[in-house]
FIKOLZA-1660 file (N, C-alpha, C; in steps of 0.1 Angstrom, whole numbers, plus 5000, padded with zeros to 4 digits):
% residues 84
   i   px   py   pz ch aa at
   1 5053 5017 5051  A  A  N
   1 5065 5014 5048  A  A CA
   1 5069 5015 5039  A  A  C
   2 5084 5015 5038  A  G  N
   2 5093 5011 5027  A  G CA
   2 5107 5013 5026  A  G  C
   3 5111 5005 5015  A  G  N
   3 5130 5006 5020  A  G CA
   3 5136 4988 5022  A  G  C
   4 5122 4981 5031  A  E  N
   4 5127 4967 5033  A  E CA
   4 5117 4960 5034  A  E  C
   5 5119 4949 5025  A  C  N
   5 5108 4940 5025  A  C CA
   5 5102 4933 5034  A  C  C
   6 5111 4929 5039  A  I  N
   6 5103 4921 5055  A  I CA
   6 5096 4930 5064  A  I  C
   7 5100 4943 5066  A  V  N
   7 5095 4954 5074  A  V CA
   7 5081 4959 5064  A  V  C
   8 5081 4959 5050  A  S  N
   8 5066 4964 5044  A  S CA
   8 5058 4950 5049  A  S  C
   9 5063 4939 5044  A  V  N
   9 5049 4929 5043  A  V CA
   9 5051 4926 5058  A  V  C
  10 5054 4927 5068  A  G  N
  10 5052 4923 5083  A  G CA
  10 5046 4933 5083  A  G  C
  11 5046 4947 5084  A  G  N
  11 5041 4959 5091  A  G CA
  11 5023 4957 5081  A  G  C
  12 5028 4955 5068  A  T  N
  12 5011 4952 5064  A  T CA
  12 5003 4939 5071  A  T  C
  13 5009 4927 5075  A  V  N
  13 5000 4921 5081  A  V CA
  13 4999 4921 5096  A  V  C
  14 5005 4931 5100  A  L  N
  14 5003 4938 5118  A  L CA
  14 4994 4947 5115  A  L  C
  15 4994 4954 5107  A  Y  N
  15 4983 4968 5102  A  Y CA
  15 4968 4958 5103  A  Y  C
  16 4970 4949 5096  A  S  N
  16 4956 4944 5091  A  S CA
  16 4952 4940 5100  A  S  C
  17 4962 4932 5109  A  K  N
  17 4953 4925 5120  A  K CA
  17 4950 4932 5132  A  K  C
  18 4954 4945 5129  A  R  N
  18 4952 4956 5142  A  R CA
  18 4938 4962 5138  A  R  C
  19 4932 4960 5127  A  G  N
  19 4922 4964 5118  A  G CA
  19 4921 4975 5115  A  G  C
  20 4934 4979 5108  A  F  N
  20 4940 4990 5098  A  F CA
  20 4927 4992 5087  A  F  C
  21 4923 5001 5082  A  D  N
  21 4912 5008 5067  A  D CA
  21 4923 4998 5058  A  D  C
  22 4935 5005 5057  A  G  N
  22 4942 5001 5047  A  G CA
  22 4958 5006 5044  A  G  C
  23 4964 4999 5038  A  V  N
  23 4979 5005 5037  A  V CA
  23 4986 5009 5026  A  V  C
  24 4995 5026 5027  A  V  N
  24 4998 5028 5020  A  V CA
  24 5013 5023 5018  A  V  C
  25 5018 5015 5002  A  H  N
  25 5030 5012 5003  A  H CA
  25 5037 5016 4996  A  H  C
  26 5047 5027 5001  A  I  N
  26 5056 5038 4991  A  I CA
  26 5073 5025 4992  A  I  C
  27 5075 5029 4978  A  A  N
  27 5089 5021 4973  A  A CA
  27 5094 5035 4963  A  A  C
  28 5104 5032 4966  A  P  N
  28 5115 5039 4957  A  P CA
  28 5116 5033 4939  A  P  C
  29 5114 5037 4935  A  F  N
  29 5119 5031 4918  A  F CA
  29 5130 5025 4915  A  F  C
  30 5133 5010 4914  A  T  N
  30 5142 5003 4914  A  T CA
  30 5144 5000 4922  A  T  C
  31 5140 4996 4936  A  C  N
  31 5143 4992 4949  A  C CA
  31 5143 4980 4944  A  C  C
  32 5148 4969 4947  A  L  N
  32 5147 4957 4945  A  L CA
  32 5139 4951 4959  A  L  C
  33 5141 4953 4967  A  P  N
  33 5134 4948 4984  A  P CA
  33 5118 4952 4982  A  P  C
  34 5114 4962 4975  A  E  N
  34 5109 4967 4973  A  E CA
  34 5096 4964 4961  A  E  C
  35 5103 4962 4951  A  I  N
  35 5097 4953 4939  A  I CA
  35 5096 4941 4943  A  I  C
  36 5099 4932 4954  A  V  N
  36 5096 4918 4960  A  V CA
  36 5087 4917 4967  A  V  C
  37 5087 4933 4979  A  A  N
  37 5076 4936 4989  A  A CA
  37 5058 4934 4979  A  A  C
  38 5061 4939 4968  A  S  N
  38 5049 4946 4958  A  S CA
  38 5041 4935 4955  A  S  C
  39 5053 4919 4951  A  G  N
  39 5046 4909 4948  A  G CA
  39 5039 4902 4959  A  G  C
  40 5045 4901 4970  A  I  N
  40 5039 4896 4981  A  I CA
  40 5029 4905 4985  A  I  C
  41 5028 4915 4987  A  L  N
  41 5016 4923 4991  A  L CA
  41 5002 4920 4986  A  L  C
  42 5007 4912 4974  A  S  N
  42 4990 4910 4966  A  S CA
  42 4990 4899 4970  A  S  C
  43 4995 4886 4972  A  K  N
  43 4988 4876 4981  A  K CA
  43 4981 4880 4993  A  K  C
  44 4993 4890 5005  A  V  N
  44 4987 4893 5015  A  V CA
  44 4976 4904 5014  A  V  C
  45 4974 4910 5003  A  K  N
  45 4962 4918 5000  A  K CA
  45 4948 4907 4999  A  K  C
  46 4949 4899 4992  A  K  N
  46 4938 4892 4988  A  K CA
  46 4937 4881 5000  A  K  C
  47 4947 4875 5005  A  D  N
  47 4943 4867 5017  A  D CA
  47 4941 4871 5031  A  D  C
  48 4943 4888 5031  A  L  N
  48 4941 4892 5045  A  L CA
  48 4925 4904 5045  A  L  C
  49 4924 4906 5031  A  G  N
  49 4914 4917 5026  A  G CA
  49 4917 4926 5029  A  G  C
  50 4927 4931 5028  A  I  N
  50 4934 4947 5029  A  I CA
  50 4936 4953 5022  A  I  C
  51 4928 4967 5022  A  P  N
  51 4934 4973 5004  A  P CA
  51 4948 4978 5008  A  P  C
  52 4957 4977 4995  A  I  N
  52 4968 4984 4997  A  I CA
  52 4972 4989 4982  A  I  C
  53 4979 5001 4984  A  L  N
  53 4978 5013 4975  A  L CA
  53 4995 5012 4975  A  L  C
  54 5001 5009 4966  A  T  N
  54 5013 5012 4959  A  T CA
  54 5018 5022 4955  A  T  C
  55 5026 5030 4957  A  L  N
  55 5030 5042 4951  A  L CA
  55 5046 5040 4948  A  L  C
  56 5048 5041 4935  A  V  N
  56 5067 5034 4931  A  V CA
  56 5067 5050 4926  A  V  C
  57 5081 5059 4938  A  L  N
  57 5082 5070 4937  A  L CA
  57 5096 5071 4930  A  L  C
  58 5104 5083 4922  A  D  N
  58 5112 5084 4916  A  D CA
  58 5114 5104 4920  A  D  C
  59 5126 5110 4911  A  E  N
  59 5123 5123 4911  A  E CA
  59 5120 5130 4897  A  E  C
  60 5108 5122 4892  A  H  N
  60 5099 5128 4882  A  H CA
  60 5086 5120 4886  A  H  C
  61 5081 5119 4898  A  T  N
  61 5067 5120 4903  A  T CA
  61 5059 5129 4902  A  T  C
  62 5051 5132 4897  A  A  N
  62 5046 5142 4900  A  A CA
  62 5034 5145 4909  A  A  C
  63 5032 5153 4918  A  Q  N
  63 5024 5154 4930  A  Q CA
  63 5008 5153 4923  A  Q  C
  64 5004 5163 4910  A  A  N
  64 4991 5161 4910  A  A CA
  64 4986 5143 4910  A  A  C
  65 4993 5134 4907  A  G  N
  65 4987 5123 4902  A  G CA
  65 4992 5115 4916  A  G  C
  66 5003 5120 4924  A  L  N
  66 5001 5111 4939  A  L CA
  66 4989 5117 4944  A  L  C
  67 4987 5129 4943  A  I  N
  67 4972 5133 4953  A  I CA
  67 4960 5126 4945  A  I  C
  68 4959 5127 4932  A  T  N
  68 4946 5117 4924  A  T CA
  68 4942 5104 4932  A  T  C
  69 4959 5098 4932  A  R  N
  69 4955 5083 4936  A  R CA
  69 4955 5082 4951  A  R  C
  70 4963 5090 4959  A  L  N
  70 4953 5089 4975  A  L CA
  70 4939 5094 4975  A  L  C
  71 4936 5108 4968  A  E  N
  71 4922 5107 4971  A  E CA
  71 4912 5094 4967  A  E  C
  72 4914 5089 4958  A  A  N
  72 4909 5074 4951  A  A CA
  72 4908 5066 4963  A  A  C
  73 4923 5068 4967  A  F  N
  73 4923 5055 4981  A  F CA
  73 4915 5055 4992  A  F  C
  74 4913 5069 4993  A  V  N
  74 4908 5074 5006  A  V CA
  74 4892 5069 5001  A  V  C
  75 4886 5078 4992  A  D  N
  75 4870 5071 4988  A  D CA
  75 4871 5060 4989  A  D  C
  76 4876 5050 4986  A  L  N
  76 4877 5036 4985  A  L CA
  76 4874 5032 5000  A  L  C
  77 4883 5037 5003  A  L  N
  77 4883 5029 5025  A  L CA
  77 4871 5034 5027  A  L  C
  78 4870 5046 5027  A  E  N
  78 4855 5054 5030  A  E CA
  78 4840 5046 5023  A  E  C
  79 4844 5039 5011  A  R  N
  79 4829 5032 5012  A  R CA
  79 4831 5018 5016  A  R  C
  80 4840 5015 5017  A  R  N
  80 4843 4998 5020  A  R CA
  80 4840 4997 5037  A  R  C
  81 4840 5008 5042  A  R  N
  81 4840 5011 5059  A  R CA
  81 4823 5011 5060  A  R  C
  82 4820 5019 5048  A  R  N
  82 4802 5024 5048  A  R CA
  82 4797 5009 5046  A  R  C
  83 4797 5000 5036  A  L  N
  83 4801 4982 5036  A  L CA
  83 4799 4976 5046  A  L  C
  84 4813 4978 5054  A  L  N
  84 4809 4969 5064  A  L CA
  84 4807 4970 5077  A  L  C
% end
């Protein structure tokens, strides 16, 4: 999800209820609705127990850093699934 706070937050709640392992929240740098969504998603993450990775992107975002963060998030999801 990305671009609209309501869609980002509502989608994450829905994905959690549908049993998704986690959510990748993509936000454009300086996008006010997504800045608000990130704050709300912190509470959603705690309340619903769903892992959320927020990636804030701009024209200077390095691909290598994104790949590293995504790989670490997938590792976290795999470990979490094994423990459940």
